[in-house]
C-alpha positions as CSV (number, residue, x, y, z in Angstrom):
1,M,0.0,0.0,0.0
2,K,1.4,3.4,-1.0
3,K,2.5,5.6,1.8
4,I,0.8,9.0,2.0
5,A,1.9,12.3,3.5
6,V,0.2,13.0,6.9
7,F,0.3,16.4,8.7
8,G,-1.6,17.3,11.9
9,F,-3.0,20.7,13.1
10,H,-3.7,21.0,16.7
11,G,-4.2,23.7,19.3
12,H,-6.5,24.8,22.1
13,K,-10.2,25.4,21.5
14,N,-11.0,28.3,19.2
15,S,-7.3,28.7,18.3
16,G,-8.1,28.8,14.6
17,K,-7.2,25.2,13.6
18,T,-10.0,24.8,11.1
19,S,-9.3,28.2,9.5
20,V,-5.6,27.5,9.1
21,M,-6.1,24.0,7.8
22,S,-8.7,25.1,5.3
23,R,-6.3,27.7,3.9
24,V,-3.6,25.1,3.6
25,I,-6.1,22.7,1.8
26,T,-7.0,25.5,-0.6
27,E,-3.4,26.2,-1.5
28,L,-2.5,22.5,-1.9
29,S,-5.6,22.0,-4.1
30,D,-4.7,25.0,-6.2
31,R,-1.2,23.5,-6.7
32,G,-2.8,20.3,-8.1
33,H,-2.6,18.1,-5.0
34,R,-5.3,15.7,-3.9
35,V,-6.1,16.3,-0.2
36,A,-8.0,14.3,2.4
37,A,-9.1,15.9,5.6
38,V,-9.8,14.2,8.9
39,K,-11.5,15.9,11.9
40,H,-11.2,14.3,15.3
41,T,-13.2,15.3,18.4
42,R,-13.4,13.9,21.9
43,G,-17.1,14.6,22.1
44,R,-19.8,12.0,21.4
45,Y,-21.1,13.6,18.1
46,S,-22.5,12.0,14.9
47,T,-22.9,13.5,11.5
48,D,-25.8,11.1,10.9
49,R,-29.3,12.4,11.9
50,E,-32.0,10.5,13.7
51,G,-34.8,9.6,11.5
52,T,-32.8,9.2,8.2
53,D,-32.6,6.0,6.3
54,T,-28.9,5.6,7.2
55,Y,-29.6,6.2,10.8
56,M,-32.2,3.4,10.7
57,H,-29.7,1.1,9.0
58,G,-27.1,1.7,11.7
59,K,-29.7,1.3,14.6
60,A,-30.8,-2.0,13.1
61,G,-27.2,-3.3,13.5
62,A,-25.2,-2.4,10.5
63,E,-21.6,-1.8,11.5
64,L,-20.8,0.1,8.3
65,V,-23.4,2.4,6.6
66,V,-22.7,4.0,3.2
67,F,-24.7,6.8,1.7
68,S,-24.1,7.5,-1.9
69,S,-25.6,10.2,-4.2
70,S,-24.7,11.9,-7.4
71,V,-22.6,14.4,-5.5
72,E,-21.3,12.6,-2.4
73,T,-20.4,9.2,-0.9
74,S,-20.3,9.0,2.9
75,F,-18.9,6.0,4.8
76,M,-20.2,5.8,8.4
77,V,-18.5,3.3,10.6
78,K,-20.6,2.8,13.8
79,E,-17.6,2.9,16.1
80,E,-14.4,4.9,16.7
81,L,-11.5,3.8,14.4
82,A,-7.9,4.2,15.3
83,L,-6.0,6.7,13.2
84,K,-3.9,4.0,11.6
85,S,-7.1,2.3,10.3
86,I,-8.5,5.5,9.0
87,L,-5.2,6.2,7.1
88,N,-5.2,2.7,5.7
89,I,-8.7,3.2,4.3
90,I,-7.8,6.5,2.7
91,S,-4.7,5.0,1.1
92,S,-6.6,1.9,-0.1
93,I,-9.2,3.9,-2.1
94,D,-6.4,6.0,-3.7
95,I,-8.2,9.3,-3.6
96,A,-5.6,11.5,-1.9
97,E,-1.8,11.9,-1.7
98,I,-2.0,14.1,1.4
99,V,-4.0,13.7,4.6
100,L,-4.4,16.6,6.9
101,L,-5.6,16.0,10.4
102,E,-7.4,18.3,12.9
103,G,-7.4,17.4,16.5
104,Y,-5.0,14.5,16.8
105,K,-2.7,16.1,19.3
106,H,-1.1,13.0,20.8
107,E,-0.5,10.9,17.7
108,N,3.1,10.3,16.4
109,I,2.8,12.5,13.3
110,I,4.3,15.7,12.0
111,G,2.2,18.3,13.9
112,I,1.7,22.0,13.6
113,N,0.6,23.8,16.8
114,V,-1.8,26.5,15.4
115,G,-1.8,28.3,18.8
116,D,1.9,29.2,18.4
117,K,0.8,32.1,16.1
118,S,-1.8,34.7,17.0
119,E,-2.4,35.4,13.3
120,W,-1.3,33.3,10.3
121,S,-0.1,35.3,7.3
122,E,-0.1,34.1,3.7
123,A,3.7,33.6,4.0
124,D,3.1,31.3,7.0
125,I,0.6,29.3,5.0
126,H,3.1,29.1,2.0
127,R,5.8,27.7,4.3
128,V,3.5,25.0,5.7
129,V,2.5,24.0,2.1
130,E,6.1,23.9,1.0
131,D,7.0,21.6,4.0
132,I,4.1,19.3,3.0
133,E,5.3,19.2,-0.6
134,K,8.8,18.3,0.6
135,E,7.3,15.3,2.4
136,I,5.5,14.3,-0.8
137,D,8.8,14.4,-2.6
138,V,10.3,12.0,0.0
139,I,7.3,9.6,-0.4
140,D,7.7,9.7,-4.2
141,M,11.4,8.8,-3.8
142,L,10.5,6.0,-1.2
143,D,8.0,4.5,-3.6
144,R,10.8,4.0,-6.2
145,L,13.0,2.2,-3.7
146,P,12.6,-1.5,-2.7
147,R,12.0,-0.8,1.0
148,L,14.1,-3.8,2.0
149,D,16.2,-1.6,4.4
150,C,19.3,-3.6,3.6
151,G,21.7,-0.8,4.3
152,K,23.9,-1.5,1.3
153,C,23.6,2.1,0.1
154,G,25.1,3.4,3.4
155,Y,21.9,4.6,4.9
156,S,20.2,2.8,7.7
157,N,16.9,2.3,5.8
158,C,15.2,3.2,2.6
159,E,13.3,6.1,4.0
160,E,16.5,7.7,5.2
161,M,17.9,7.3,1.7
162,A,14.7,8.7,0.2
163,R,15.0,11.8,2.4
164,A,18.6,12.3,1.2
165,A,17.6,11.8,-2.4
166,A,14.7,14.4,-2.0
167,I,17.3,17.1,-1.2
168,E,19.8,15.8,-3.8
169,E,22.3,14.5,-1.2
170,A,21.9,11.0,-2.7
171,K,20.8,9.4,-6.0
172,L,18.3,6.6,-6.3
173,Q,20.8,4.9,-8.6
174,D,23.0,4.4,-5.5
175,C,20.6,1.6,-4.4
176,S,22.2,-1.6,-5.6
177,V,19.0,-3.6,-5.3
178,R,16.6,-1.2,-6.8
179,S,14.3,-3.1,-9.1
180,T,13.2,-1.8,-12.5
181,I,9.9,-3.6,-11.9
182,R,7.0,-2.1,-9.9
183,L,4.5,-4.8,-8.9
184,R,1.1,-4.2,-7.4
185,V,-1.2,-7.0,-6.4
186,N,-4.8,-6.2,-5.3
187,G,-3.9,-2.6,-5.2
188,E,-0.9,-3.0,-2.9
189,S,2.8,-2.6,-3.8
190,V,4.9,-5.8,-3.5
191,E,8.6,-5.1,-3.0
192,L,10.9,-7.3,-5.1
193,S,14.6,-8.0,-4.4
194,E,17.0,-8.3,-7.3
195,F,16.6,-12.1,-8.0
196,P,12.8,-12.4,-8.4
197,A,12.7,-9.0,-10.2
198,D,15.2,-10.2,-12.8
199,I,13.2,-13.5,-13.3
200,I,9.9,-11.7,-13.8
201,K,11.4,-9.0,-16.0
202,N,13.3,-11.5,-18.3
203,A,10.3,-13.8,-18.6
204,I,7.9,-11.0,-19.5
205,A,10.4,-9.4,-21.9
206,G,11.0,-12.8,-23.6
207,M,7.4,-13.6,-24.1
208,V,6.4,-10.1,-25.2
209,G,9.4,-9.8,-27.5
210,S,8.3,-12.9,-29.4
211,L,4.9,-11.4,-30.3
212,K,4.2,-10.4,-33.8
213,G,4.8,-6.7,-34.4
214,V,7.0,-6.2,-31.3
215,E,10.6,-5.2,-32.0
216,D,12.3,-3.6,-29.0
217,V,10.9,-4.2,-25.5
218,E,11.7,-1.1,-23.5
219,H,8.7,-0.6,-21.3
220,V,5.8,-3.0,-20.6
221,H,2.6,-2.3,-18.6
222,I,0.4,-5.3,-17.8
223,E,-2.9,-5.1,-15.9
224,F,-5.3,-8.0,-15.4
225,S,-8.0,-9.3,-13.0
226,K,-8.4,-13.0,-12.3
227,G,-11.3,-14.4,-14.1
228,E,-12.5,-11.1,-15.6
229,D,-11.5,-8.3,-18.0
230,P,-9.2,-5.6,-16.6
């Protein structure tokens, strides 16, 4: 599953968290990024309303209720989910590359204390957006590494190398086991070491190269679903 950038905004009540986060979302969206927003509260609140069809479904015992219309799809899980589970769901539906959180003060994430500033200028917002974009660059680099954390490149793990590559202190080519194959099964990335990667690449290249009309095999993209058309 592809890793996504996660940033949190926290602060005391009425500190302006929602306003600052909304401004950051607007700028990220204007720059072409896909953003997901998660709001957390300690109170016992629900966005569902008593008397609606979805409310009745949940009251009847459904643990997950989905409301879908021509303009919106809402997933309502009838219990509190851990942040890790929420992020896994967001990643699995591949609808965002950045997740911004409001209210998760004690989670182990990159956090921004909105209360540190009495008033946020446009320059402050720009700096936050640029920090988020740097994290996106790191994740893009990491997605091109095998994530085997072998240490052969001189870094302790692949994420450390990705951070160095993002600021041009290292090159992805320095990874001696980096595969030229990217394999995804059921929507999740499967990391390949050099040996299986070479077997798959050579087998596919050999079969495709023997097909009529194919001369040089430089790039191959294959997608299929078991038992049905892709």
